C-alpha positions as CSV (number, residue, x, y, z in Angstrom):
1,M,36.7,13.7,8.1
2,T,32.9,13.9,8.4
3,E,30.6,15.1,5.6
4,S,28.8,18.3,6.1
5,P,25.0,17.8,6.2
6,T,23.0,18.5,3.1
7,L,19.3,19.2,2.7
8,T,18.8,15.5,2.0
9,H,20.3,14.6,5.4
10,I,18.3,17.3,7.2
11,D,15.0,16.7,5.4
12,P,14.6,13.6,3.3
13,H,11.6,15.1,1.7
14,G,13.6,17.6,-0.3
15,G,14.2,20.7,1.9
16,V,11.4,23.1,2.5
17,H,7.8,22.5,1.4
18,M,4.4,24.0,1.6
19,V,2.2,22.2,4.2
20,D,-0.6,20.1,2.6
21,I,-3.9,21.5,3.9
22,S,-6.2,19.5,1.7
23,D,-7.5,17.4,4.6
24,K,-8.4,20.4,6.7
25,V,-12.0,21.6,7.2
26,D,-13.1,25.0,6.1
27,S,-13.9,27.3,9.0
28,V,-14.1,31.0,9.7
29,R,-10.6,32.2,10.5
30,T,-9.8,35.6,12.0
31,A,-6.6,37.2,13.2
32,V,-5.6,40.5,14.8
33,A,-2.0,41.8,14.7
34,S,-0.5,45.1,16.0
35,G,2.7,47.1,15.9
36,R,4.1,50.5,16.3
37,V,6.3,53.0,14.5
38,V,8.1,55.4,16.7
39,V,8.5,58.4,14.4
40,G,9.9,61.2,16.6
41,E,8.5,64.6,17.5
42,E,9.0,66.4,14.2
43,A,7.5,63.6,12.0
44,Y,4.7,63.0,14.5
45,A,3.6,66.7,14.3
46,L,3.8,66.6,10.5
47,I,1.7,63.4,10.3
48,R,-0.8,64.8,12.9
49,D,-1.2,68.0,10.8
50,R,-1.3,66.1,7.5
51,A,1.7,68.2,6.4
52,V,4.1,65.4,5.2
53,S,5.3,66.3,1.7
54,K,4.3,62.9,0.2
55,G,0.7,63.3,1.4
56,D,-1.6,61.8,4.1
57,V,0.6,59.3,5.9
58,L,-2.2,57.5,7.8
59,L,-4.5,57.1,4.9
60,T,-1.7,55.9,2.6
61,A,-0.4,53.4,5.2
62,Q,-4.0,52.1,5.8
63,I,-4.4,51.4,2.1
64,A,-0.9,49.9,1.9
65,G,-1.6,47.6,4.8
66,I,-4.8,46.3,3.1
67,L,-2.9,45.7,-0.1
68,G,-0.1,44.0,1.8
69,A,-2.5,41.6,3.4
70,K,-3.9,40.7,-0.1
71,Q,-0.4,40.0,-1.4
72,T,0.9,37.9,1.6
73,S,1.2,34.6,-0.3
74,R,3.3,36.3,-2.9
75,L,5.7,37.8,-0.3
76,I,6.1,34.8,2.1
77,P,7.4,31.8,0.2
78,L,5.5,29.0,2.0
79,C,2.4,30.8,2.9
80,H,-0.9,29.6,1.3
81,E,-3.1,31.9,-0.7
82,V,-6.2,32.6,1.2
83,S,-9.5,34.0,0.1
84,L,-9.8,37.1,2.3
85,R,-13.3,38.0,3.3
86,G,-12.3,41.2,5.1
87,V,-9.2,43.3,6.1
88,D,-9.3,46.3,8.3
89,V,-6.2,48.4,9.2
90,E,-6.4,51.1,11.9
91,L,-3.7,53.6,12.5
92,T,-3.8,55.8,15.6
93,L,-1.6,58.6,16.8
94,A,-0.2,57.3,20.2
95,D,-1.1,59.2,23.3
96,G,2.0,60.7,24.9
97,D,4.5,59.2,22.5
98,P,5.7,60.3,19.1
99,A,4.5,57.1,17.6
100,I,1.8,55.6,15.4
101,D,0.0,52.5,16.6
102,I,-1.1,50.0,13.9
103,R,-3.8,47.3,14.3
104,A,-4.9,44.9,11.5
105,F,-7.8,42.5,11.4
106,A,-8.1,39.8,8.7
107,K,-10.9,37.3,8.1
108,S,-11.4,34.4,5.8
109,V,-13.3,31.2,5.4
110,G,-11.1,28.3,4.5
111,P,-8.7,25.5,5.6
112,T,-5.9,27.7,6.9
113,G,-5.5,30.8,9.1
114,V,-5.0,34.4,8.4
115,E,-2.3,35.3,10.9
116,M,0.3,36.0,8.3
117,E,-2.1,38.3,6.4
118,A,-2.7,40.4,9.6
119,L,1.0,40.5,10.4
120,T,1.8,41.5,6.8
121,A,-0.8,44.2,6.9
122,V,0.8,45.7,10.0
123,S,4.3,45.3,8.5
124,V,3.5,47.0,5.2
125,A,1.6,49.8,6.9
126,A,4.7,50.4,9.1
127,L,7.1,50.4,6.2
128,T,4.8,52.8,4.4
129,I,5.0,55.2,7.3
130,Y,8.7,54.9,7.3
131,D,8.9,55.5,3.6
132,M,6.7,58.6,3.7
133,C,8.5,60.2,6.6
134,K,12.2,59.2,5.9
135,S,13.0,62.6,4.6
136,V,12.1,64.0,8.0
137,S,13.7,61.4,10.2
138,K,16.0,58.4,9.5
139,S,15.9,57.4,13.2
140,M,12.3,56.0,13.1
141,R,11.8,52.6,14.6
142,I,9.4,49.9,13.8
143,D,8.5,48.0,17.0
144,D,6.6,45.2,18.5
145,I,4.8,43.6,15.5
146,H,3.0,40.6,16.9
147,L,-0.1,38.5,16.8
148,V,-2.8,39.7,19.3
149,A,-5.4,37.1,18.7
150,K,-6.7,34.5,16.3
151,T,-9.8,32.3,16.0
152,G,-10.7,29.2,14.1
153,G,-8.8,26.1,12.9
154,R,-7.5,22.9,14.4
155,S,-5.3,24.7,16.9
156,G,-8.2,26.7,18.3
157,D,-8.4,30.2,19.5
158,Y,-5.4,32.3,20.8
159,R,-5.3,35.5,22.6
160,K,-2.0,37.1,23.6
161,G,-1.5,36.6,27.3
162,D,-3.7,33.6,27.6
163,Q,-0.8,31.1,27.8
């Protein structure tokens, strides 16, 4: 009978760990992420007309996205805390679809990137839209959250589609 693997067998260093970034050079880091919330016709009209009972959905989701980016290291267990220099979250009513498009930009100067902060901003903004509109529609769908671009760091720049 064989023993089942333990964390010691899988990772002799004790399981998961936060990556040591102490030898990395500070540089300007940026990241852009995007996503979409398909809200349905009724919720879309209420959001557009600023008539959702909880208040202005787009403004609230924008603020929530910014706050989410600032809390990333507290939400993602192995994510480093970064000193954000800027965060922008844009929400747009989609043309032709009952959806809200979300785009987040994060910037820092430091030894590690801000991809997770941009992705968290989009995710929290999307969840805020869902929360504010769930009384209208339970069938909303959060879609296609992804990294669009990043700059800086040892791995260099990335732009979706450049691979």
